[in-house]
Backbone as numpy.savetxt, mean C-alpha at the origin, in Angstrom:
# Nx Ny Nz CAx CAy CAz Cx Cy Cz
12.44 -18.64 17.33 14.04 -19.10 17.17 14.61 -17.81 16.29
16.12 -17.52 16.70 16.68 -16.42 16.46 17.33 -16.94 14.99
17.54 -15.89 13.82 18.27 -16.20 12.97 19.39 -15.59 12.77
20.34 -16.50 11.43 21.58 -15.19 11.10 21.59 -15.02 9.57
21.33 -14.10 9.01 21.64 -14.20 7.51 22.58 -13.74 7.30
23.45 -14.91 6.59 24.65 -14.94 5.89 25.04 -14.55 4.56
26.47 -14.70 4.06 26.48 -14.81 2.70 25.69 -13.71 1.89
25.42 -12.56 2.62 24.48 -11.74 1.46 25.42 -10.20 1.10
24.60 -9.85 -0.10 25.02 -8.14 0.17 24.47 -7.46 0.63
24.76 -6.57 1.50 23.96 -5.41 2.42 23.95 -4.45 1.61
22.55 -3.81 1.92 22.18 -2.32 1.23 21.65 -2.01 2.38
21.85 -1.21 3.46 21.84 -0.40 4.44 20.68 0.58 4.59
20.35 1.02 3.41 19.59 2.63 3.67 20.32 3.59 4.19
21.88 3.48 4.29 22.12 4.88 4.42 22.19 5.64 3.18
22.66 7.24 3.56 22.64 8.02 2.07 23.55 7.87 0.93
25.09 8.02 1.61 25.91 7.00 0.91 26.12 5.84 1.00
24.79 5.07 0.72 25.53 3.56 1.31 25.91 2.95 0.14
27.30 1.87 0.31 27.77 1.20 -0.75 27.39 -0.62 -0.61
27.14 -1.05 -1.24 26.92 -2.18 -0.89 28.11 -3.14 -0.26
28.23 -3.62 1.11 28.85 -4.46 1.89 29.02 -5.77 2.26
29.96 -6.29 2.34 29.58 -7.91 2.36 30.48 -8.53 3.53
30.60 -10.02 3.77 31.37 -10.43 4.90 30.57 -9.72 6.27
28.86 -9.37 6.35 28.71 -9.08 7.48 27.35 -10.33 7.75
27.15 -10.25 9.02 25.59 -11.40 9.35 24.82 -10.37 10.21
23.76 -10.58 9.46 22.44 -10.06 10.10 21.39 -10.68 11.24
21.56 -10.26 12.52 21.03 -11.37 13.42 19.77 -10.99 13.89
18.84 -11.57 13.79 17.48 -11.72 14.17 16.87 -12.33 15.46
16.54 -11.18 16.24 15.50 -12.20 17.60 14.61 -11.91 17.58
13.64 -12.94 17.96 12.36 -12.48 17.83 11.50 -11.57 17.10
12.35 -11.62 15.86 11.64 -11.05 14.80 12.07 -9.92 14.21
13.09 -9.24 14.91 13.66 -7.98 14.74 15.09 -8.35 14.59
15.64 -7.51 13.95 16.91 -7.24 13.89 17.56 -6.67 15.30
18.74 -7.26 15.55 19.10 -6.76 16.77 20.53 -6.44 16.84
21.28 -7.16 15.81 22.83 -6.49 15.39 23.08 -6.88 13.73
24.28 -6.29 13.63 24.87 -6.99 12.31 26.00 -6.78 12.50
26.81 -8.04 12.70 28.31 -8.31 13.06 29.49 -8.78 12.09
30.07 -8.97 12.06 31.29 -9.66 10.83 30.57 -11.10 10.85
31.16 -11.33 10.01 30.83 -12.99 9.43 31.98 -13.96 9.81
32.69 -13.56 10.90 33.60 -14.13 11.65 33.26 -14.84 13.31
31.93 -13.60 13.04 31.60 -13.49 14.78 31.10 -15.01 15.16
31.11 -15.14 16.33 30.41 -16.53 16.98 28.69 -15.87 16.70
28.23 -17.04 16.15 26.66 -17.22 16.27 25.76 -18.29 16.81
26.27 -19.15 17.27 25.94 -20.40 18.03 24.63 -19.77 18.85
23.98 -20.72 18.17 21.93 -20.73 18.91 21.46 -19.97 17.96
21.86 -19.33 16.51 21.12 -18.81 16.03 21.03 -19.65 14.14
20.04 -19.84 13.91 19.55 -20.84 12.72 20.22 -19.68 11.37
21.22 -20.75 10.87 21.92 -19.91 9.70 20.70 -20.13 8.55
20.60 -18.60 7.88 20.13 -18.53 6.50 21.32 -18.02 5.71
21.64 -18.82 4.22 22.63 -18.43 3.37 21.62 -17.71 2.29
22.34 -16.91 2.14 21.46 -15.84 0.81 22.17 -15.85 -0.42
23.11 -16.78 -0.25 23.80 -17.19 -1.57 24.55 -16.09 -2.39
24.97 -14.67 -1.80 25.49 -13.98 -2.21 23.99 -12.56 -2.97
23.19 -13.09 -2.37 21.45 -12.06 -2.83 21.85 -11.06 -1.92
20.98 -10.14 -2.48 21.49 -8.79 -1.88 20.20 -8.77 -1.03
20.54 -7.99 0.20 19.64 -7.56 1.54 19.37 -6.30 1.85
18.33 -5.56 2.06 18.18 -4.41 2.43 17.05 -3.92 3.14
16.55 -2.97 3.52 15.57 -2.79 5.11 14.58 -2.84 3.82
13.29 -3.01 4.20 11.89 -3.02 3.62 11.50 -1.49 3.24
10.84 -1.92 1.94 11.02 -0.49 1.14 9.14 0.18 1.66
8.78 1.31 1.54 7.84 1.90 2.07 7.25 2.45 0.48
5.83 2.17 0.28 4.93 2.94 -0.78 4.09 3.45 0.00
4.25 4.61 -0.54 3.37 6.17 0.55 2.17 6.34 -0.32
2.15 5.97 -1.75 0.57 6.61 -2.40 0.38 4.97 -3.21
-0.70 4.37 -2.28 -1.21 2.63 -3.05 -2.76 3.14 -3.35
-3.56 2.86 -4.69 -4.90 2.49 -4.50 -4.74 0.85 -4.76
-5.23 0.20 -3.33 -5.45 -1.29 -3.84 -6.12 -1.77 -4.48
-7.46 -0.73 -5.35 -7.82 -1.62 -6.17 -7.79 -1.56 -7.53
-6.56 -1.36 -7.72 -6.13 -1.16 -9.25 -4.27 -2.05 -9.36
-3.75 -2.58 -9.97 -2.48 -3.06 -10.33 -1.80 -2.03 -10.65
-1.72 -1.02 -11.03 -0.92 0.43 -11.24 -0.59 0.34 -12.56
-1.07 -0.76 -13.70 -0.71 -0.74 -15.15 -1.26 0.14 -16.10
-0.22 0.71 -16.65 -1.09 1.83 -17.59 -2.30 1.58 -18.53
-3.05 2.42 -18.48 -4.12 2.44 -19.40 -3.73 2.63 -20.91
-4.27 2.15 -21.81 -4.38 2.50 -22.99 -5.33 3.63 -23.46
-6.08 3.62 -22.61 -7.40 4.48 -22.86 -8.32 4.59 -21.29
-8.77 6.10 -21.58 -9.41 6.42 -20.51 -10.48 5.36 -19.96
-10.88 5.04 -18.75 -12.20 4.81 -18.93 -13.25 5.33 -17.88
-14.40 4.60 -17.60 -15.25 5.20 -16.57 -15.00 4.70 -15.25
-14.66 4.91 -14.77 -14.17 4.36 -13.27 -15.41 4.38 -12.29
-16.20 5.38 -12.15 -17.34 5.14 -11.37 -18.37 4.25 -12.06
-18.37 3.89 -13.22 -19.44 3.32 -13.36 -19.01 1.59 -13.47
-17.41 1.56 -13.57 -17.03 0.13 -12.80 -16.84 -0.25 -11.74
-16.59 0.83 -10.81 -16.81 0.33 -9.27 -17.96 0.59 -8.84
-19.18 1.17 -9.62 -20.40 0.88 -9.07 -21.08 -0.85 -9.15
-20.69 -1.04 -10.12 -21.17 -2.65 -10.59 -20.23 -3.51 -9.86
-18.88 -2.95 -9.62 -18.00 -4.22 -8.87 -18.70 -4.40 -7.07
-19.19 -3.00 -6.76 -19.62 -3.40 -5.42 -21.05 -3.48 -5.32
-21.84 -3.76 -6.51 -23.27 -4.02 -6.38 -23.60 -5.08 -6.24
-22.83 -6.54 -6.09 -23.29 -7.59 -5.54 -22.32 -8.14 -4.16
-22.65 -9.03 -3.50 -21.68 -9.94 -2.87 -20.62 -10.67 -4.04
-21.12 -11.38 -4.42 -20.10 -12.06 -5.58 -19.10 -10.94 -6.08
-19.45 -10.16 -6.59 -18.41 -8.97 -7.53 -17.48 -8.25 -6.44
-18.09 -8.28 -5.02 -17.33 -7.61 -3.88 -16.63 -8.67 -3.52
-16.57 -9.76 -3.33 -15.89 -11.06 -2.63 -14.80 -11.26 -3.80
-14.97 -11.09 -4.99 -14.10 -11.02 -6.48 -13.05 -9.83 -6.41
-13.47 -8.79 -5.58 -12.43 -7.31 -5.75 -12.12 -7.64 -4.69
-12.37 -7.68 -3.30 -11.31 -8.02 -2.23 -10.30 -8.97 -2.46
-10.65 -10.12 -3.37 -9.70 -11.22 -3.32 -8.62 -10.51 -4.28
-9.19 -9.83 -4.93 -8.23 -8.95 -6.25 -7.18 -8.13 -5.18
-7.57 -7.41 -4.78 -7.07 -6.64 -3.58 -6.08 -7.12 -2.85
-6.49 -7.85 -2.03 -5.38 -8.86 -1.26 -4.14 -9.53 -1.76
-4.35 -9.62 -3.25 -3.52 -10.24 -4.13 -2.59 -9.25 -4.33
-3.07 -8.16 -4.93 -2.16 -6.89 -5.54 -1.29 -6.24 -4.20
-2.04 -6.29 -2.85 -0.99 -6.38 -1.45 -0.08 -7.19 -1.49
-0.17 -8.73 -1.79 0.61 -9.46 -1.82 1.93 -9.34 -2.65
1.42 -8.69 -3.75 2.47 -8.54 -4.60 3.79 -7.44 -4.18
2.79 -6.28 -3.53 3.90 -5.60 -2.93 5.11 -6.20 -2.00
4.05 -6.80 -1.07 5.07 -7.62 -0.04 5.90 -8.52 -1.01
5.93 -9.10 -2.08 7.07 -10.13 -2.71 7.72 -9.16 -3.39
7.59 -7.79 -3.75 8.37 -6.89 -4.47 9.51 -5.97 -3.43
9.33 -6.48 -2.10 10.49 -5.85 -1.02 9.35 -5.11 -0.66
8.10 -4.05 -0.83 7.54 -3.51 0.30 6.91 -4.01 1.12
7.39 -3.31 2.26 6.96 -3.98 3.61 5.68 -3.06 4.00
5.80 -2.12 4.24 4.94 -0.85 4.48 4.34 0.03 3.32
3.07 0.02 3.40 2.30 0.74 2.19 1.24 1.77 2.63
1.11 3.17 2.27 -0.09 3.90 2.69 -0.76 3.63 1.66
-2.30 3.73 1.84 -3.25 3.59 0.67 -4.14 4.87 1.23
-3.98 5.28 -0.18 -4.79 6.61 -0.70 -6.40 6.71 -1.14
-7.17 6.06 -0.81 -7.99 6.01 -1.52 -8.16 4.14 -2.28
-9.71 4.03 -1.43 -9.99 2.27 -2.03 -11.20 1.79 -2.17
-11.74 0.63 -2.35 -12.98 0.22 -2.19 -13.63 0.09 -1.02
-14.91 0.51 -0.52 -15.35 0.15 0.52 -14.26 0.31 1.77
-14.29 -0.55 2.84 -14.04 -0.43 3.99 -12.80 -1.17 3.60
-12.34 -1.84 2.30 -11.06 -3.13 2.45 -9.87 -2.98 2.91
-9.36 -1.53 2.78 -8.10 -1.21 3.12 -7.99 -1.91 4.54
-9.22 -0.94 5.39 -8.87 -1.55 7.13 -8.95 -2.73 7.13
-10.09 -3.65 6.41 -10.19 -4.81 6.90 -8.89 -6.06 6.56
-8.40 -5.42 5.38 -7.10 -6.20 5.14 -6.20 -5.62 6.03
-5.76 -4.79 6.26 -5.00 -4.25 7.39 -5.14 -5.12 8.71
-6.22 -5.38 9.10 -7.08 -5.87 10.50 -6.03 -7.45 10.24
-6.75 -7.67 8.94 -6.38 -9.66 8.97 -5.19 -9.80 8.83
-4.22 -8.70 8.23 -2.79 -8.59 8.04 -2.70 -9.11 9.89
-2.71 -7.44 10.04 -2.29 -7.48 11.87 -2.61 -8.99 12.70
-3.83 -9.32 12.28 -4.34 -10.77 13.14 -3.41 -12.02 12.25
-2.61 -11.71 11.60 -2.31 -13.02 10.80 -2.90 -13.93 10.21
-4.05 -13.44 9.88 -5.16 -14.40 8.95 -4.69 -14.14 7.63
-4.08 -13.25 7.33 -3.76 -12.86 5.59 -2.09 -12.66 5.73
-1.58 -12.87 4.76 -0.31 -12.59 4.39 -0.06 -11.03 3.51
0.36 -10.02 3.97 0.38 -8.75 3.37 1.52 -7.55 4.50
1.78 -6.68 3.38 2.61 -5.85 3.85 1.92 -4.75 4.82
2.67 -4.45 6.08 1.64 -3.10 6.88 0.82 -2.30 6.30
-0.11 -2.25 6.53 -1.33 -1.08 6.13 -1.48 0.10 6.77
-0.99 1.23 6.35 -1.93 2.66 6.99 -2.83 2.72 5.88
-3.93 2.63 6.56 -5.64 2.52 5.63 -6.43 3.97 5.76
-6.73 4.26 4.41 -7.40 5.65 4.36 -9.32 4.93 4.15
-9.21 4.01 3.41 -10.48 3.53 2.91 -10.90 4.39 1.83
-12.26 4.94 1.42 -12.81 5.89 0.60 -12.21 7.43 1.03
-11.49 7.88 -0.23 -11.12 8.98 -0.20 -12.57 10.21 0.19
-11.89 11.62 0.26 -13.11 13.09 -0.05 -12.85 13.53 -1.48
-13.91 13.59 -1.74 -13.75 14.38 -3.10 -14.47 15.23 -3.51
-14.70 15.97 -4.89 -15.90 16.76 -4.59 -16.80 16.83 -6.04
-17.89 16.84 -6.57 -18.18 16.39 -7.86 -17.66 16.89 -9.34
-17.04 15.82 -9.86 -16.14 15.72 -10.72 -14.74 15.95 -10.66
-14.46 15.83 -8.99 -12.76 15.68 -8.65 -12.36 14.53 -9.15
-11.07 14.32 -8.55 -10.25 13.64 -8.88 -11.00 12.04 -7.94
-10.96 10.89 -8.70 -11.66 9.85 -8.48 -13.20 9.90 -8.08
-13.84 11.07 -7.76 -15.26 10.80 -7.67 -15.90 9.56 -8.21
-16.43 9.22 -6.78 -17.54 8.02 -7.16 -16.59 6.38 -7.11
-15.63 6.55 -7.59 -14.93 5.35 -7.44 -14.01 5.04 -6.02
-12.86 5.38 -5.94 -12.20 5.32 -4.56 -12.20 6.86 -3.82
-13.12 7.62 -4.06 -13.89 8.45 -3.44 -14.93 9.09 -3.49
-15.43 9.43 -2.26 -16.81 9.50 -2.47 -16.81 11.41 -2.60
-17.88 11.54 -3.36 -18.02 13.04 -3.79 -19.05 13.47 -2.84
-18.21 14.58 -2.41 -18.93 15.42 -0.99 -19.55 16.94 -1.91
-20.85 17.19 -1.75 -21.12 18.42 -2.41 -21.35 19.65 -1.32
-20.95 19.37 -0.51 -20.65 20.31 0.71 -20.07 20.17 1.51
-20.37 20.97 2.73 -19.34 20.79 4.21 -20.00 19.46 4.71
-21.28 19.51 4.92 -21.62 18.59 5.84 -21.54 17.29 5.21
-21.69 17.02 3.94 -21.64 15.91 3.26 -20.03 15.32 3.23
-19.03 16.08 3.76 -17.64 15.89 3.61 -17.79 15.33 5.13
-18.33 16.26 5.81 -18.39 15.84 7.72 -18.80 14.55 7.92
-20.02 14.18 7.00 -20.60 12.48 7.29 -19.97 11.85 7.32
-18.86 11.41 5.63 -17.65 10.90 4.89 -16.84 10.82 6.10
-16.18 11.94 6.71 -14.88 12.23 7.77 -15.74 10.93 8.90
-16.59 11.41 9.08 -17.34 10.72 10.42 -17.45 8.87 10.20
-17.86 8.33 8.65 -17.86 6.67 8.73 -16.77 6.51 8.40
-15.67 7.47 8.02 -14.03 6.69 8.17 -13.54 6.71 9.31
-14.19 7.24 10.26 -13.35 7.31 11.94 -14.33 6.06 12.19
-15.72 5.86 12.11 -16.04 4.43 12.34 -15.52 3.57 11.83
-14.53 3.54 10.59 -13.73 2.14 10.06 -12.49 2.60 10.69
-12.46 3.03 11.67 -10.86 3.33 12.37 -9.84 3.42 11.50
-9.77 4.49 10.36 -8.75 4.16 9.34 -7.59 5.16 10.23
-6.54 5.36 9.03 -4.98 5.76 10.14 -5.02 7.01 9.36
-5.72 7.49 8.29 -5.39 8.72 7.74 -6.47 9.50 6.50
-7.06 10.47 6.47 -7.71 10.43 5.41 -7.32 11.65 4.06
-7.79 10.78 2.89 -7.29 11.47 1.65 -8.63 12.48 1.21
-7.75 13.47 1.11 -8.86 14.90 0.17 -8.47 14.55 -1.16
-8.98 14.44 -2.22 -8.86 14.51 -3.59 -9.77 15.59 -4.41
-9.55 16.86 -4.02 -10.66 18.00 -4.60 -10.01 18.89 -5.42
-9.35 18.05 -6.39 -8.76 19.04 -7.32 -8.72 17.57 -8.78
-8.42 18.15 -9.56 -8.15 17.00 -10.61 -6.54 16.18 -10.33
-6.41 15.30 -11.24 -5.72 14.13 -10.72 -4.83 13.86 -12.46
-3.70 13.08 -11.76 -2.80 12.75 -13.35 -3.90 12.09 -14.59
-4.67 11.26 -13.78 -5.81 9.92 -14.49 -6.42 11.23 -14.97
-6.81 12.24 -14.71 -7.94 13.46 -15.21 -7.30 14.14 -16.37
-6.31 14.04 -16.87 -5.46 14.86 -17.56 -5.36 14.54 -19.24
-6.20 15.17 -20.17 -6.26 14.86 -21.45 -5.36 15.27 -22.35
-4.27 15.56 -21.82 -2.80 15.56 -23.07 -1.83 15.24 -21.93
-0.41 14.43 -22.31 0.60 14.46 -21.99 1.18 16.00 -21.26
1.95 15.65 -19.87 2.20 16.56 -19.36 1.09 17.77 -18.91
0.50 17.55 -19.20 -0.91 18.47 -18.44 -1.52 18.00 -17.43
-1.44 18.58 -15.88 -1.97 18.37 -14.88 -3.46 18.36 -15.04
-4.14 17.18 -14.62 -5.77 17.06 -14.73 -6.53 18.20 -13.97
-7.76 18.18 -14.07 -8.40 19.61 -13.51 -9.90 18.89 -13.24
-10.89 19.04 -12.33 -11.99 18.99 -11.96 -12.77 18.72 -13.20
-13.88 18.38 -13.43 -14.57 17.60 -14.57 -15.25 19.04 -14.85
-15.56 20.12 -13.84 -16.83 20.86 -13.90 -16.53 21.82 -12.86
-16.63 23.15 -12.64 -16.61 23.92 -11.76 -17.38 23.45 -10.32
-16.74 24.08 -8.96 -17.47 23.19 -8.08 -17.84 24.52 -6.63
C-alpha cells in the first residue's frame, strides 16, 4: 500500500529548517519517495490526514541503556547488587527483559526510530534487536552493544558492563560480544556521571586500577 500524508506541518531536518505547510509526503513500499505540493495528483495513494500535527524525520538516540528508564535517582544505589539479583533466576530475567522491551517501545513512541545501546543486561540488546528486525516485536532500530567492558571499580562495572581486571579478561569479553553479534563495543574504563559524588564534578573510578 502506498500512502500520502497530508495537512501536516513539516520539519525536514535541514540546518535552518522552518515549519513548512501545504505539502504532501508520498510513501511507497514503506519509504518516503517524494514531497510534493498538496495540489499534486495523488491518485493511487491512501490518504492519511495529519490534522495539522507536526511530522519530522525519526530521531536517533545515540546513548541508551535499556536496563533503565532514564529517570533521575534521588540517591545512589548498588547497581551491581541489583543486576546480580535481576539476572539470578529465569523469572526475574523474564521480567527484566519485558521491561527492556517496554523501554525500547517508549523510545519509538517518543519519535526515536533508531537507538544505539551502550551497555545492557546480558544479551538483551541483541536479542531485542533481532526480534524487532524479524517483526515479532515493535520497537526502534537498534545498534546493540550488550554488556560493555569496564575495569574493577570503573563505571557500571558489574551491572551493564563486565569488569575486566586484565587484558586476557577484556579479550575474553570481546570474544563473547562477537559471538553475540553485537554492532559495537562500549568501553567504560573511567568513572562516569553516575559515579560523581557532587554536582558538576565528573566521576572517577572507585579505586586505582
